N, C-alpha and C positions, 0 to 999 in steps of 0.2 A: 713635330717637325713645329717650334716654334718661331714664327717671322721673325726676322731677322734686318733689322734698319741698324744703317751704316753714313758717312759724312764721311767720304773722300772731299780732303779743303781744295780750297785752287793752289796750283804749280809756284813754286813759289819761282824765284830767278833762274835755283839751282836745279829747280827739273825734282826737287824734294815734294813729299806733299805729306798730310797731317791727319790719323784715322781716329772718329768716333763713333765707337757703339752706342749708338743710341737708344737701342731694344732690343730686345731676347739675348742670347747668350753672350755671359761677360756687358750688358749694356752696363754705360754708369762706369767704365773703363777710364773716361778719361776726369769724369766727376762732371755728364752730361749727359737726362735726360731726357728721352721724345712728351711730351704733355700727352695729352689723353683730345685736345684741340688742334684736329689738322684742319687743313679744307684745303680742295685740288688735288692734293698730289697724288688719289690713291681712284679720283672718277675717272670714266673714259676720259678721253682727249676734249677738251675744246671742240666741241663746233654744232656748225647751226648753217639749215634750209638758206640756200637764195629762192625767192620767189616772181617774183616780174607779171606786173599786171597791162595793161595797154588801154587804154579809153575806152572804155561801155566795154569791157572784158567781163566778166559776171566767174567773181573767180581769177585764180593768178594761176600760175604756170610754174613750175621747177626748173630753175634755173643754175641748181649745184649745189655743190657749199662748200664751207670755209670753215680750218679750220685757224681755229687763231691761237698765241701763247698759254703756256697753261704758268697759273700764277696759285700757288704755291703759301701757306700760311700757316706756322706752327711755331709752340709753342715750348723752349730750347728750359728745359729745368735743371741749376748748375751749381756744382753744392763741389766743397771741398772735400777730399778725395786719402789714402793715408798716406803719400805722397806732394803733394801739389793743395793750398789752399783753394778756398773759393777764389781770391781775386786769380788763380795765377791760369786754372782752369778757365776763369768768364777770357781771360785774355790768350787763351790759345785758341779758343773757343773761334773769339773774333778774327784771329787771326787764319783762319784759314777761311774765312769768305773777302770776295773780291769784285769788286763792282765792275771790272775791266775782263774778268776772267772765271770761268766757268766749276765750281764748284759741281759734284758726284754726289745722290741719295741711291746710294744702290737698297737694294731689297729684294732677302733673298727665302725664296719657302724650297719645299721638298721639290718640287719640279722645273726651280728655273732662277737664278740672281743678276738682276734685270740692272742697272740703271740711266735715273733719270740726271740729266747736267743741267743747272741752273744756278742764278749769282740774285745776289740780291737785288728787290725793287726801288725798295726804297729801303731810311735810314731802320739797322736793330732797334728798340725802346726793350731802354731795362721796365719793367715796372716791380720794384721796389713796394712788400711791404711793413718789410725794417728795413734797418740796418744792416747788408747784408753783408758785413766783415763783419757784425759781430753774432748775427747766424750761420753763417761759411755761406748764403743761403740767396742763390736770385732768380729771378725768371725775365730770359727775352723773346719778344715778340716777335719773331719769324718776319720779312714778307719779299717770297723769293720770285722771281720769276724763270722760265724756262722756256727760250725765243722759240722752239723745234719742240715738239710736246711731246712727242714716244719717249715711252722704256726702250732702253737699248741691251742687245747682246753684241758679244763677241760679233764681229763677220765672222764668217765660215767662208777662208782659201779654198782656189781650186786651183790646178795652172797644170798644160800641157806643154811639154816640150816638143819642137821636132825633133826628125827621127832622118830624116831625106838633107840631102846636096840640094836647092831649089836658086841656085848661082847661074844654072842655063838658062830660068826668068821660068820657071814651072812654077804650079802652087799645090804644094801639099797642104794638107785639108788632113785637122786633126776636128776631136771633140770635146767639148767640159760639159759637165753634170749643173745641171745649173736649178734651182728647186726654190722655194720661201712657203717655208709651215709658217710663220705669225697671219695675223689679223691687216697687213695695211703695206699697201703697192711699194716696194724697195726699190731702186732703183740702184743696173750692179755698175760696176766698181774695175773695170778694165785697166790692163797691164804690158806695156811688148814693148821689148827685146831690144837693146839698144842691135844694132848694126849700118851702117852704112850702105845707104840704097834701097835696103828695107823698102818691105811692103805688105804689113800684114790688111788682115781681111777678118773686121767682127760682124755679129752677128746682133738686130736690134728688132726679135720678132716684133709681132701683134701683137704673142696670145691672143685674140680674138678682143683685139678691148680697140671699139669703134672711134676712140677719141678722136678721130683726120677723118673718118670715112673712105675708109681703108682700108680695115682691119681683113678684113682675102687680100689684096694684092699683098701686100703686110702682112705676112702668113710666114715668111720666111724671108723677113727681108733681110737684105750686107750693106752693109758700109768699105768702100774702101778707105783705108786710113792712107796719109800722105807719104811723099816718099820720107827715109829714114835718110838726118845728116846724121857725119859720122859722131859715136855716142850720147844718142840721143836716145832715149830711153821717153816714150812717150805712157803717159797716167791718164783714165779715160774713164773720169763721172757722171752716168748717166742725164741725171740730175736734171729735169726741166728750166728750175731753178738755181744753178750751180753753174761754172764753168767746166766745163764739156771733154776739152784738152788739154791739155796741160804740155812739154816740155822741159824734160829734166837741166836741157843746158840753153833754157830760158830765148825762144825765140817761136815770133808772131806763128805759133803753129795753125794756130784759127784759122790765118786767112789763106793755109794752105787745105783745107776745111773746103772750100771754092762753099761757105754755105752749107756744104750738109753740115744733117745734125741728126743727132741722136733721138727718136721719138718716145719709146714703149718701157712704160715698168713689167716686174716681175707679176700678176697681181698676188692679190690675198689666196692663201692657203691653194695651194700649185705647188702643192706635197709628196707625188710624182715627179720623180727629173727628167731633164729635157735634157736631151745630146743636147746641145748646141756647135754646130763646127766654126772653129778658128782657123784661117789658113797664113802660113806668107809663102812669099818668093824672092826673089833674091837675097837667098841669105845660105849660111851653111849649120849644117843637121847642127842641135845642141839650141838655137836660139828657143824662145816657149811666147806665152801667154800665159799672163796669171791678170784670175776674176776673185774679185769679191762681193757678200753676196751679205748686204749688214741684215739686222736682222734687228727689225724695231718693229714695237706692241702700244693700245695703247693707255694697260695698261701696268700697274707693274707684278703681275703676277698672272696664271690662268689666259688662254682663249685657245691653247694650244688645236 
């Protein structure tokens, strides 16, 4: 299979998007072809090591890594098609980009289909060597940036439904399988179902991660969530860089967490499913927990 590269334009105000096939089967369907000069898209994510040294130290000491944004530069060759002029195709291509919203660069091979969210970083530059209206052809230099440099596949979702009434205050516990076949750590995303007074317990296993020097102590760590209000679902994004807990009725639920936060991601290549416990009490049978497992990669293909 030839590599398929597509551009899904930034969503418009009514939520619609435009698609362009840049390379592979159907390339140029909207008059836009990917140039041969592509920089930054298909490399590993931009990473640099941090090294520290003190006075009189011989050499330096490794202090971690920094993952930067990804800059993507490429040429778009735009031509007329059987149903549209060069000017129309050029206009539709430009309308697919927005400085404030992400477009998606899709790459599909025989083994994967992933996308990179990105948007213009600098003004697209037209470089005509002749009159594009006369020749029905033009070239645009695209300077784009992905604030988060990883390639994405759809999240994998699993759920657990409680089959036991726990209105007497007893805990009912089930398990949800969690795994990570990617080359990056992933942060789980949980959703717990509303019922007034319900209390959920969610896992935050260390998976052997010793970043807080508590890998053993936190091997089976669990977090008791705040008691739910009427009609209140909770969404939990365990990513330490994001708002971790959000309420569907917009309460300041983080104040009810008493300073407790989720600490650990699922490490790369955790290919064996690990069945994590989830629990609920003070709720009827039928309430449940959902987990979403992001699938993020440092490259657009391979690394499985």
